[in-house]
ZANU-703232 format. One line per field, with one value per residue: y, z, x negated of N, C-alpha, C in turn. Coordinates in steps of 0.1 Angstrom, whole numbers, plus 5000, padded with zeros to 4 digits. Layout:
REM ZANU-703232
n.py = [Y  ...]
n.pz = [Z  ...]
n.px = [X  ...]
ca.py = [Y  ...]
ca.pz = [Z  ...]
ca.px = [X  ...]
c.py = [Y  ...]
c.pz = [Z  ...]
c.px = [X  ...]
This chain:
REM ZANU-703232
n.py = [7184  7153  7134  7115  7088  7097  7125  7126  7113  7131  7154  7146  7142  7168  7178  7162  7170  7198  7196  7181  7198  7218  7239  7261  7279  7268  7242  7249  7262  7243  7240  7262  7265  7250  7241  7226  7212  7188  7174  7154  7134  7142  7169  7201  7209  7230  7258  7278  7294  7308  7296  7271  7276  7285  7262  7246  7259  7246  7228  7239  7235  7208  7178  7161  7128  7108  7107  7092  7082  7063  7056  7044  7043  7057  7075  7091  7124  7120  7109  7082  7079  7062  7070  7077  7091  7100  7115  7132  7125  7110  7087  7086  7074  7069  7076  7095  7113  7129  7154  7168  7196  7203  7215  7203  7213  7211  7207  7196  7180  7154  7137  7107  7101  7084  7078  7058  7031]
n.pz = [2052  2067  2096  2111  2125  2132  2134  2154  2176  2181  2187  2211  2226  2229  2245  2268  2276  2281  2301  2321  2327  2339  2323  2317  2296  2274  2273  2271  2247  2228  2224  2212  2191  2199  2204  2219  2249  2272  2302  2317  2316  2334  2339  2326  2293  2282  2261  2250  2245  2268  2290  2288  2291  2317  2331  2326  2343  2367  2367  2377  2404  2408  2418  2398  2388  2368  2334  2308  2275  2251  2218  2206  2184  2151  2130  2101  2110  2137  2169  2192  2225  2251  2284  2313  2344  2370  2402  2431  2451  2439  2414  2380  2352  2318  2288  2258  2234  2206  2182  2151  2129  2093  2092  2111  2137  2170  2176  2191  2222  2243  2273  2292  2324  2352  2386  2398  2419]
n.px = [5534  5528  5534  5508  5489  5463  5465  5485  5473  5452  5467  5479  5456  5447  5469  5465  5439  5443  5462  5449  5429  5443  5452  5474  5481  5470  5482  5510  5509  5511  5538  5550  5568  5589  5622  5638  5633  5629  5622  5632  5661  5679  5680  5688  5678  5650  5651  5636  5604  5594  5606  5595  5568  5568  5575  5552  5535  5535  5513  5491  5490  5486  5470  5453  5448  5449  5458  5474  5481  5500  5507  5536  5553  5556  5576  5584  5584  5584  5573  5570  5560  5543  5537  5516  5511  5491  5490  5479  5498  5519  5529  5538  5556  5567  5585  5579  5597  5588  5591  5581  5578  5577  5552  5538  5542  5552  5586  5606  5610  5613  5615  5616  5614  5600  5595  5569  5570]
ca.py = [7175  7142  7130  7102  7084  7105  7138  7123  7110  7144  7163  7140  7144  7182  7178  7155  7178  7210  7192  7176  7210  7227  7250  7264  7286  7258  7232  7255  7266  7232  7240  7276  7264  7240  7247  7216  7206  7182  7165  7143  7135  7146  7183  7208  7212  7243  7261  7289  7292  7313  7286  7260  7281  7286  7248  7241  7266  7237  7220  7246  7229  7193  7171  7151  7117  7101  7109  7082  7081  7052  7058  7032  7043  7069  7074  7104  7133  7117  7098  7077  7077  7058  7078  7075  7103  7098  7127  7130  7120  7102  7081  7087  7069  7071  7076  7108  7114  7142  7156  7179  7201  7200  7221  7196  7220  7204  7214  7188  7172  7148  7127  7099  7101  7076  7077  7044  7027]
ca.pz = [2058  2073  2109  2110  2138  2135  2140  2167  2187  2183  2194  2225  2233  2233  2256  2279  2281  2287  2314  2331  2331  2344  2314  2314  2283  2263  2272  2266  2233  2219  2223  2208  2182  2204  2207  2228  2257  2283  2309  2323  2311  2346  2340  2314  2285  2280  2247  2246  2249  2281  2300  2287  2297  2332  2336  2326  2354  2378  2367  2385  2418  2407  2419  2387  2388  2355  2324  2297  2264  2241  2208  2204  2170  2144  2118  2095  2118  2151  2175  2205  2232  2265  2292  2327  2351  2385  2409  2445  2459  2432  2400  2371  2338  2310  2273  2252  2220  2201  2168  2145  2117  2082  2094  2122  2149  2178  2177  2199  2231  2253  2282  2302  2335  2363  2396  2400  2434]
ca.px = [5525  5535  5527  5501  5483  5451  5470  5493  5463  5445  5476  5481  5444  5448  5478  5459  5428  5449  5469  5440  5421  5453  5452  5488  5483  5467  5493  5522  5507  5515  5552  5554  5579  5598  5635  5644  5622  5635  5612  5639  5675  5687  5680  5691  5666  5646  5654  5628  5590  5591  5610  5585  5555  5570  5575  5539  5528  5533  5501  5480  5490  5486  5457  5455  5439  5449  5468  5472  5492  5499  5517  5544  5558  5557  5584  5585  5577  5587  5565  5574  5548  5544  5527  5513  5505  5489  5485  5475  5509  5528  5526  5550  5554  5579  5585  5582  5601  5582  5594  5573  5583  5568  5539  5533  5544  5562  5599  5615  5602  5622  5608  5622  5604  5603  5584  5566  5570]
c.py = [7164  7137  7116  7100  7093  7119  7136  7121  7123  7154  7159  7143  7159  7184  7173  7164  7191  7207  7189  7188  7221  7240  7253  7270  7276  7248  7238  7259  7256  7232  7254  7275  7255  7247  7238  7210  7201  7172  7153  7145  7140  7161  7189  7210  7227  7246  7273  7287  7297  7303  7274  7264  7281  7272  7243  7248  7257  7229  7227  7240  7214  7188  7159  7140  7110  7105  7100  7083  7069  7054  7044  7031  7057  7066  7088  7114  7132  7107  7095  7073  7072  7066  7074  7087  7100  7111  7123  7122  7110  7097  7081  7080  7071  7071  7091  7105  7128  7143  7169  7183  7198  7206  7214  7204  7213  7213  7208  7180  7167  7137  7120  7096  7093  7077  7062  7042  7019]
c.pz = [2066  2086  2106  2124  2142  2141  2153  2179  2191  2191  2209  2233  2238  2245  2269  2285  2287  2301  2325  2336  2337  2336  2310  2300  2272  2262  2267  2252  2223  2216  2219  2199  2187  2209  2216  2235  2270  2290  2315  2318  2322  2348  2326  2306  2284  2265  2242  2252  2263  2292  2300  2294  2312  2338  2336  2337  2366  2378  2375  2399  2419  2409  2410  2388  2375  2347  2312  2287  2255  2231  2205  2190  2164  2132  2113  2104  2133  2156  2189  2213  2246  2272  2306  2333  2366  2390  2423  2453  2452  2419  2392  2358  2331  2295  2268  2238  2215  2186  2163  2132  2105  2083  2106  2135  2157  2179  2186  2209  2242  2260  2290  2312  2346  2373  2398  2415  2437]
c.px = [5533  5527  5521  5494  5471  5456  5477  5483  5455  5454  5478  5468  5443  5457  5472  5448  5433  5455  5459  5431  5430  5453  5466  5490  5480  5478  5506  5521  5511  5530  5558  5567  5590  5611  5643  5633  5629  5626  5619  5654  5684  5687  5683  5678  5663  5648  5645  5614  5587  5595  5600  5572  5556  5569  5561  5530  5526  5520  5490  5479  5489  5471  5458  5444  5438  5461  5465  5484  5489  5510  5523  5549  5557  5566  5587  5577  5581  5578  5571  5561  5551  5533  5527  5506  5504  5484  5483  5486  5518  5523  5539  5546  5567  5576  5587  5587  5597  5585  5586  5580  5574  5554  5532  5532  5554  5575  5609  5607  5612  5614  5618  5612  5609  5592  5582  5565  5558]
């Protein structure tokens, strides 16, 4: 299978819904096959599912106001996404690079995150 905009938008909507609903199990389930997961280039990437699930546990304490995604590009099984996240105390934005395998399972996730001033 090949990544397309319909699948990409649906995958991002699942991520947004799980995140907004503070559903740790749902959000982390999107990364079951992910072997490289890095939320910012300033920290070491996670390389197994248990590390990723633990990282998603942080959403339980977030007062989420807004989560937005905009697909900037898709090539083969990689998508580049612009994102915005507003919570009670801070606003973040950045870029995601997300790669999928031939079964459209996420296998690589890298984020460039910046706090907006």
